[in-house]
C-alpha positions as CSV (number, residue, x, y, z in Angstrom):
1,X,-21.0,3.2,11.6
2,X,-18.5,4.9,12.7
3,X,-17.7,5.4,16.1
4,X,-17.9,8.9,17.7
5,X,-14.5,7.7,18.8
6,X,-13.1,7.5,16.0
7,X,-9.9,8.7,15.1
8,X,-8.1,7.8,11.2
9,X,-4.5,7.5,12.5
10,X,-6.0,4.7,14.6
11,X,-7.7,3.4,11.6
12,X,-4.3,4.0,10.1
13,X,-2.8,1.9,12.1
14,X,-5.1,-0.5,12.0
15,X,-5.0,-2.0,8.9
16,X,-1.3,-1.9,8.7
17,X,-1.2,-4.5,11.7
18,X,-3.7,-6.4,9.6
19,X,-1.8,-6.2,7.5
20,X,1.8,-7.3,9.1
21,X,-0.1,-10.0,10.9
22,X,-1.4,-11.4,7.2
23,X,2.2,-11.2,6.5
24,X,3.4,-13.0,10.0
25,X,0.5,-15.7,8.2
26,X,-1.3,-15.1,11.8
27,X,-4.0,-17.4,11.2
28,X,-6.5,-15.1,13.0
29,X,-5.5,-11.9,10.9
30,X,-7.0,-14.2,7.7
31,X,-9.8,-15.1,9.4
32,X,-10.6,-11.6,10.3
33,X,-9.5,-10.4,7.1
34,X,-11.7,-12.9,4.9
35,X,-14.8,-12.3,7.9
36,X,-14.1,-8.1,6.7
37,X,-14.5,-9.8,3.2
38,X,-15.6,-12.9,2.5
39,X,-15.0,-12.6,-1.4
40,X,-11.7,-12.1,-1.1
41,X,-8.9,-14.6,-2.6
42,X,-6.3,-16.1,-1.9
43,X,-4.0,-13.6,-3.3
44,X,-1.7,-11.3,-0.5
45,X,-3.5,-7.8,0.1
46,X,-1.8,-5.1,-0.5
47,X,-2.1,-2.1,2.1
48,X,-5.2,-0.8,-0.1
49,X,-6.9,-4.1,0.4
50,X,-6.7,-4.2,3.5
51,X,-8.1,-0.2,3.6
52,X,-10.8,-0.8,1.1
53,X,-12.6,-3.8,3.6
54,X,-11.7,-1.8,6.9
55,X,-13.6,0.8,5.0
56,X,-16.6,-0.9,3.6
57,X,-16.9,-2.2,7.7
58,X,-17.5,1.7,8.2
59,X,-19.8,1.8,5.8
60,X,-18.0,3.7,4.0
61,X,-17.7,2.9,-0.5
62,X,-13.8,3.8,-0.1
63,X,-11.1,4.6,2.1
64,X,-11.3,8.4,1.1
65,X,-15.3,8.4,2.6
66,X,-13.8,7.0,5.3
67,X,-10.8,9.7,6.0
68,X,-13.2,12.2,4.9
69,X,-16.4,11.1,7.0
70,X,-13.7,11.1,10.4
71,X,-12.4,14.1,9.7
72,X,-15.5,15.3,9.1
73,X,-17.1,14.2,12.5
74,X,-14.0,15.4,14.5
75,X,-14.6,18.7,13.2
76,X,-18.1,18.6,14.0
77,X,-17.3,17.6,17.3
78,X,-14.0,20.7,17.8
79,X,-16.7,23.0,17.0
80,X,-19.3,21.6,19.2
81,X,-17.0,21.6,22.0
82,X,-15.9,25.0,21.6
83,X,-19.0,26.3,21.3
84,X,-19.9,24.8,24.5
85,X,-16.5,26.2,26.6
């Protein structure tokens, strides 16, 4: 489920930050990653793996679908705001 305030740039930063923390051996990040993807193996994930589990957390099938939903929501909010002005 996306929040109204979802921003794709912030979501990209979230993915990079989680990946960096995993690579630094942050136990909390590892726990968070496994909570997002309980089937995650012990192999170090790449950025695309992180993006996938974040997309799934938001109910999307892929990172691309998540991006499209966020951008669509932003566009519709922008149009709605412009109409109200």
